[in-house]
C-alpha positions as CSV (number, residue, x, y, z in Angstrom):
1,M,98.4,90.6,85.6
2,I,97.2,91.4,89.2
3,I,100.0,94.0,89.7
4,E,98.8,95.9,86.6
5,K,95.2,96.0,87.9
6,I,96.5,97.3,91.2
7,K,98.5,100.0,89.5
8,E,95.4,101.1,87.4
9,R,93.2,101.2,90.5
10,A,95.7,103.2,92.5
11,L,96.1,105.8,89.7
12,N,92.3,106.0,89.3
13,L,92.0,106.6,93.1
14,L,94.5,109.5,92.9
15,S,92.6,110.9,89.9
16,R,89.3,110.6,91.6
17,E,90.3,112.1,94.9
18,E,92.3,115.0,93.3
19,E,94.6,115.2,96.3
20,D,97.9,117.2,96.1
21,F,100.3,114.6,97.3
22,K,104.0,115.4,97.7
23,V,106.7,112.7,97.9
24,I,108.7,113.8,100.9
25,D,111.2,110.9,101.0
26,F,111.9,107.5,99.5
27,S,114.7,104.9,99.7
28,F,115.5,101.5,98.3
29,A,117.0,100.1,101.5
30,L,117.3,97.0,103.7
31,P,115.3,95.3,105.0
32,Y,112.4,97.5,103.7
33,S,112.3,100.2,101.1
34,Y,109.8,103.0,101.7
35,V,108.0,106.0,100.3
36,L,106.8,108.8,102.5
37,I,104.0,111.1,101.2
38,E,102.2,114.1,102.6
39,N,99.0,116.0,101.9
40,N,97.6,118.9,103.9
41,G,99.9,118.1,106.8
42,K,99.0,114.4,106.9
43,K,101.9,112.0,106.3
44,A,101.6,108.4,105.2
45,L,104.4,105.8,105.0
46,G,104.4,102.8,102.7
47,V,106.9,100.1,102.8
48,A,107.9,97.1,100.6
49,M,110.4,94.4,101.5
50,T,113.7,94.7,99.5
51,L,114.4,91.5,97.7
52,L,118.1,91.6,97.7
53,E,118.3,88.3,95.7
54,E,116.6,90.1,92.8
55,Y,118.9,93.2,92.9
56,K,121.4,93.2,90.0
57,G,123.1,96.5,91.0
58,H,123.2,99.9,89.4
59,G,126.4,100.4,87.5
60,T,127.6,103.7,85.9
61,K,126.0,102.7,82.6
62,K,122.6,102.0,84.1
63,N,120.1,104.9,83.9
64,V,118.4,105.5,87.2
65,N,115.2,107.2,86.2
66,I,113.3,107.8,89.5
67,N,111.9,111.1,90.7
68,K,109.7,112.4,93.5
69,N,106.4,112.4,91.5
70,L,103.9,110.1,93.1
71,E,102.2,109.0,89.9
72,D,105.5,108.4,88.2
73,L,106.6,106.1,91.1
74,I,103.3,104.2,91.0
75,N,103.7,103.7,87.2
76,K,106.9,101.9,87.9
77,V,105.3,99.1,89.9
78,D,105.2,96.7,86.9
79,S,108.7,97.5,85.8
80,F,111.2,94.7,85.3
81,D,113.7,96.7,87.3
82,I,113.5,95.6,91.0
83,V,114.4,99.0,92.3
84,E,111.6,100.7,90.4
85,R,109.2,97.9,91.1
86,T,109.8,98.0,94.8
87,L,109.5,101.8,95.1
88,G,106.4,101.6,93.0
89,L,104.7,99.2,95.4
90,A,105.9,101.2,98.4
91,A,104.3,104.3,96.8
92,I,101.0,102.4,96.3
93,N,101.2,101.2,99.9
94,A,101.7,104.8,101.1
95,V,98.6,105.9,99.3
96,S,96.7,102.9,100.8
97,Q,97.9,103.9,104.3
98,Y,96.7,107.5,103.7
99,Y,93.2,106.3,102.9
100,F,93.1,103.3,105.2
101,N,90.1,104.2,107.5
102,V,89.6,100.8,109.3
103,E,90.8,100.7,112.9
104,A,93.7,98.3,113.1
105,N,92.4,95.5,115.1
106,G,95.7,94.0,116.3
107,K,94.7,90.6,115.0
108,D,97.3,88.2,113.8
109,A,96.7,86.2,110.6
110,S,96.6,83.0,112.6
111,T,93.2,83.9,114.1
112,L,91.7,83.1,110.7
113,I,92.7,79.5,111.1
114,L,92.5,78.7,114.8
115,N,88.7,79.0,115.0
116,R,88.0,76.8,112.1
117,N,87.6,73.0,111.9
118,D,87.7,72.6,108.1
119,I,91.4,73.5,107.7
120,K,94.1,70.8,107.6
121,N,96.7,71.5,104.9
122,I,98.3,75.0,105.1
123,A,100.9,76.5,102.8
124,F,103.2,79.4,103.4
125,I,104.6,81.2,100.4
126,G,107.6,82.6,102.2
127,N,109.1,81.5,105.5
128,M,106.9,83.5,107.9
129,I,108.6,82.1,111.0
130,P,106.4,83.5,113.8
131,L,103.2,82.6,112.1
132,V,104.5,79.2,111.1
133,R,105.5,78.5,114.7
134,I,102.0,79.3,116.0
135,L,100.2,77.1,113.5
136,R,102.7,74.2,113.6
137,N,102.1,73.9,117.3
138,N,98.4,73.3,116.5
139,K,99.0,70.1,114.6
140,Y,98.2,71.2,111.1
141,N,100.0,69.9,108.0
142,I,102.3,72.7,107.3
143,Y,104.2,73.3,104.0
144,V,106.6,76.2,103.9
145,F,107.9,77.3,100.4
146,E,110.9,79.5,100.1
147,R,113.1,80.7,97.3
148,N,115.6,82.7,99.3
149,S,118.4,80.4,100.3
150,S,119.3,82.4,103.4
151,L,115.8,81.5,104.8
152,F,116.1,77.8,104.1
153,N,116.0,75.3,107.0
154,E,115.0,71.7,107.6
155,N,111.3,72.6,107.5
156,T,111.3,74.6,104.2
157,L,110.6,73.3,100.7
158,S,111.9,74.8,97.5
159,D,109.3,77.0,95.7
160,T,109.6,74.6,92.7
161,F,107.2,72.3,94.6
162,E,104.4,74.9,94.7
163,Y,103.0,73.8,91.4
164,R,102.5,70.2,92.7
165,L,101.3,70.9,96.2
166,L,99.3,74.1,96.2
167,P,96.1,72.5,94.7
168,E,96.0,70.3,97.9
169,M,95.9,73.2,100.3
170,D,93.0,74.3,102.4
171,A,94.6,77.7,103.3
172,V,97.5,79.6,101.8
173,F,99.4,82.4,103.4
174,I,101.2,84.5,100.7
175,S,104.0,86.9,101.4
176,G,103.3,90.4,99.9
177,T,106.7,90.0,98.2
178,S,104.8,87.9,95.6
179,L,103.7,91.2,94.2
180,L,107.3,92.1,93.7
181,N,108.5,89.0,92.0
182,D,105.3,88.6,89.9
183,T,104.4,85.2,91.3
184,L,101.0,86.1,92.8
185,D,99.0,85.2,89.7
186,F,100.5,81.8,89.5
187,I,100.1,81.1,93.2
188,L,96.4,82.0,93.2
189,E,95.8,80.0,90.1
190,R,97.3,76.9,91.7
191,S,95.6,77.6,95.1
192,K,92.0,77.9,93.7
193,N,90.9,75.0,95.9
194,A,91.9,76.8,99.1
195,K,89.2,78.3,101.3
196,L,91.5,81.0,102.6
197,K,94.1,82.9,100.6
198,V,95.7,85.5,102.8
199,L,98.2,88.2,101.7
200,V,100.6,88.7,104.6
201,G,103.2,91.1,105.8
202,A,104.2,94.8,105.8
203,T,104.5,94.6,102.0
204,S,100.8,93.8,101.9
205,Q,99.6,97.3,103.0
206,L,97.2,97.5,100.1
207,L,93.7,98.9,100.4
208,P,91.4,95.9,99.9
209,D,89.6,97.5,97.0
210,L,92.9,97.6,95.1
211,I,93.1,93.8,95.0
212,K,89.4,92.9,95.0
213,G,88.5,90.1,92.6
214,S,92.0,88.6,92.5
215,G,91.1,85.6,94.7
216,I,92.7,87.0,97.8
217,T,90.3,86.6,100.7
218,H,92.1,88.5,103.4
219,I,95.0,90.9,104.0
220,A,97.1,90.6,107.2
221,S,99.4,93.6,107.4
222,T,100.4,96.6,109.6
223,K,99.1,100.1,109.9
224,V,101.8,102.7,110.7
225,I,100.5,104.8,113.5
226,D,103.7,106.8,114.3
227,V,105.2,107.7,110.9
228,D,108.2,109.6,112.3
229,K,109.2,106.7,114.6
230,A,108.7,104.1,111.9
231,L,110.8,106.1,109.5
232,L,113.6,106.5,112.0
233,Y,113.6,102.7,112.5
234,L,113.7,102.1,108.8
235,K,116.7,104.4,108.4
236,F,118.5,102.3,110.9
237,A,117.6,99.1,108.9
238,S,115.3,97.8,111.6
239,S,112.6,95.3,110.7
240,S,111.2,94.1,114.0
241,M,111.1,97.6,115.5
242,L,108.8,98.7,112.7
243,F,106.1,96.9,114.6
244,K,107.0,98.0,118.2
245,G,105.2,101.2,119.1
246,A,105.2,102.6,115.5
247,S,102.5,100.4,114.0
248,K,99.7,98.0,114.7
249,K,98.7,94.7,113.0
250,Y,95.4,94.1,111.4
251,T,93.7,91.3,109.5
252,I,90.8,92.3,107.3
253,E,88.5,90.6,104.8
254,V,88.7,91.5,101.1
255,K,85.0,91.8,100.2
């Protein structure tokens, strides 16, 4: 599974670099969970969208086995418990943010499409409303797949139709939450005819090397440039404010 390879590569990176990371803070929260790490005075913040529809609650009989050790958090990324899994991915994203040395270019994922003439059929795995709006206005054939009923509208399709339609797509924009619900392997297998396969969203803060060879061609995510401001917004359950003054978008190729 792709998520297992990402975990292995993240742990190998930590072992190779021999940094003394400390987990300063973490939270399973809405709309984003987060892990904050620090090393030699440098902080890095990783986030992952909280899939509330996957959350089954934590009753008094359920063991909550989460501590503030970075390697332990990362090891939970392939857990079947959504809390552990989400914090595990946020931890990997925090490490990725720490080592991310490419200047955030401010480019939106739509720029990958708008300059090409060989793209007609475009799929969105997850209802990415702003991005869908941009590309729908440019007369592409748009297919938006969604499994969260709160995001359904007249333009969305159930994710049950992905099996049938994904082989016909020229480009596929995939929410980073596919790493959390373990659907990324299936999506990429069904999308192998697509020229572009783009992992999108704040949950997709991975270093490109962590997902190299998976079939993903690009990552379109966000670099947190003001950790303290972004953390404050997250504590107030803000999603849109995470991108206003606290971070900058980027779209990069996975080579």
